C-alpha positions as CSV (number, residue, x, y, z in Angstrom):
1,X,-0.1,-0.1,0.0
2,X,1.2,3.6,-1.0
3,X,0.7,5.3,2.2
4,X,2.5,2.5,4.3
5,X,5.3,2.9,2.1
6,X,5.3,6.6,2.5
7,X,4.5,6.6,6.2
8,X,6.5,3.7,7.5
9,X,10.0,3.5,8.1
10,X,12.4,0.7,8.8
11,X,15.1,2.8,10.3
12,X,16.1,5.3,12.5
13,X,16.8,8.6,11.0
14,X,20.7,9.3,11.3
15,X,19.5,12.8,12.7
16,X,18.6,10.7,16.2
17,X,21.6,9.5,17.9
18,X,21.0,6.2,19.3
19,X,20.9,7.3,23.0
20,X,17.9,9.7,22.0
21,X,16.0,6.8,20.5
22,X,13.9,6.3,23.9
23,X,11.1,4.6,22.2
24,X,12.8,2.2,20.0
25,X,12.5,-0.8,22.8
26,X,8.5,-0.2,22.1
27,X,8.5,-1.0,18.4
28,X,6.5,-4.1,17.7
29,X,3.4,-5.2,18.8
30,X,1.7,-5.7,22.4
31,X,-1.1,-7.3,24.2
32,X,-2.7,-5.3,26.9
33,X,-4.5,-5.5,29.7
34,X,-6.0,-2.5,30.9
35,X,-6.9,-1.3,34.3
36,X,-9.0,1.8,34.7
37,X,-9.4,3.4,38.2
38,X,-12.4,5.6,38.7
39,X,-13.3,8.8,41.0
40,X,-15.2,6.4,43.6
41,X,-12.8,4.0,43.8
42,X,-14.3,1.7,41.0
43,X,-12.0,-0.5,38.9
44,X,-12.5,-1.8,35.6
45,X,-10.5,-4.3,33.6
46,X,-10.4,-4.6,29.6
47,X,-8.0,-6.0,27.0
48,X,-6.4,-4.2,24.3
49,X,-3.7,-4.1,21.6
50,X,-1.0,-1.5,20.8
51,X,1.4,-1.2,17.8
52,X,4.5,0.9,17.6
53,X,6.3,1.6,14.5
54,X,8.8,4.0,12.9
55,X,7.4,7.0,10.3
56,X,8.3,9.7,8.3
57,X,11.7,8.8,7.3
58,X,12.3,7.5,10.9
59,X,12.2,10.8,12.5
60,X,8.8,9.7,14.2
61,X,7.7,6.9,16.3
62,X,3.9,6.5,15.9
63,X,1.8,4.0,17.5
64,X,-2.0,2.5,17.5
65,X,-3.7,1.9,20.7
66,X,-7.1,-0.2,20.5
67,X,-9.0,-1.0,23.5
68,X,-11.1,-3.2,23.4
69,X,-9.3,-5.2,20.7
70,X,-10.5,-5.2,17.2
71,X,-11.8,-8.9,17.8
72,X,-14.0,-7.5,20.7
73,X,-15.2,-4.4,19.2
74,X,-18.9,-3.7,18.4
75,X,-21.4,-0.9,17.9
76,X,-22.4,-1.6,21.8
77,X,-18.9,-0.5,23.3
78,X,-19.7,3.1,25.3
79,X,-17.7,5.6,24.3
80,X,-15.8,6.2,27.6
81,X,-14.8,2.7,27.2
82,X,-13.7,2.9,23.7
83,X,-10.3,3.8,22.8
84,X,-9.0,3.8,19.1
85,X,-6.4,6.4,18.6
86,X,-2.7,6.8,17.8
87,X,0.5,9.2,19.1
88,X,2.9,10.8,17.0
89,X,6.5,11.3,18.9
90,X,8.8,13.6,17.3
91,X,12.5,14.1,18.4
92,X,13.4,17.6,19.1
93,X,17.3,17.9,19.3
94,X,17.1,21.3,20.7
95,X,15.5,20.3,24.2
96,X,16.6,16.6,23.9
97,X,13.0,15.7,24.5
98,X,10.2,14.1,22.5
99,X,7.1,16.2,21.3
100,X,4.0,13.9,21.7
101,X,0.3,14.2,20.1
102,X,-2.0,11.8,21.5
103,X,-5.5,11.6,19.3
104,X,-8.6,9.7,19.9
105,X,-11.3,10.5,17.5
106,X,-13.7,8.2,18.9
107,X,-13.8,10.3,22.5
108,X,-12.5,13.3,20.8
109,X,-9.5,13.6,22.8
110,X,-6.5,15.1,22.0
111,X,-3.0,16.0,24.2
112,X,0.0,17.4,23.5
113,X,3.0,15.7,26.3
114,X,6.8,15.9,25.9
115,X,8.7,12.6,26.7
116,X,12.1,12.3,28.1
117,X,14.2,9.5,29.5
118,X,14.4,9.5,33.4
119,X,16.4,6.4,34.8
120,X,15.0,3.5,33.3
121,X,11.6,4.9,32.6
122,X,10.2,7.2,29.9
123,X,8.0,9.9,31.5
124,X,5.8,11.9,29.2
125,X,4.3,15.3,30.8
126,X,1.4,17.6,29.8
127,X,-1.8,19.5,30.5
128,X,-5.1,18.3,30.1
129,X,-8.3,20.1,28.3
130,X,-9.5,20.6,32.1
131,X,-6.2,22.2,32.8
132,X,-5.0,19.5,34.8
133,X,-1.2,18.0,34.7
134,X,-0.6,14.7,33.0
135,X,2.3,12.3,33.6
136,X,1.9,9.2,31.0
137,X,4.8,6.8,31.8
138,X,6.3,3.4,30.4
139,X,8.0,1.7,33.6
140,X,9.6,-1.4,34.2
141,X,10.2,-2.0,30.6
142,X,11.7,-5.2,29.3
143,X,12.2,-6.8,25.9
144,X,8.9,-8.6,26.2
145,X,6.7,-6.2,28.4
146,X,6.2,-2.7,30.2
147,X,3.8,-1.2,32.4
148,X,2.3,2.1,31.4
149,X,1.0,4.4,33.8
150,X,-1.5,7.5,33.5
151,X,-1.5,9.8,36.4
152,X,-3.3,13.2,36.7
153,X,-2.7,16.1,39.4
154,X,-5.0,19.1,40.0
155,X,-2.8,20.7,42.6
156,X,0.1,21.4,40.4
157,X,2.0,18.2,40.9
158,X,1.7,18.1,44.5
159,X,-0.3,15.2,44.3
160,X,-1.0,12.8,41.9
161,X,-3.9,10.3,41.0
162,X,-3.5,7.2,39.2
163,X,-6.0,7.0,36.4
164,X,-5.0,3.8,34.4
165,X,-2.7,1.0,34.3
166,X,-1.7,-0.8,30.8
167,X,0.1,-4.0,31.5
168,X,1.8,-5.1,28.1
169,X,3.1,-8.2,27.0
170,X,4.6,-8.4,23.2
171,X,2.9,-10.4,20.8
172,X,4.6,-13.3,19.3
């Protein structure tokens, strides 16, 4: 398909140094167990899939995040439980960080974050549409698994509320 040929790239751009290629370890396809935490303490679990690839001549990492999985999707899935979106991450050599745009057209969500490596984790910070701070992190990263956490702060980062955890395992 022409779009795939124009969009996807097999290699990292030579403009990005290997030490700055912090999302390289995520490239591939993942099964995801999603745990969402409600304000009332309610916990809801679902399953999803997450696919990462290099894009735009190797200058970006793009993903597609799908919950519920494509096999489980149907027209009765409530919008608040429906995620079918994409992130585009591009490297900024001037700030040694990644600019991230997440779009979920199903739920009309559009977020901007900045990502950096902190120790062994990838920390992505931003502000949501209500003005709350967001922190999305890839943690416990191995060749075959990782934990993603989504947190929110309404007091300028003094305290953080865990909103979701995604437990990912690499697809064979």
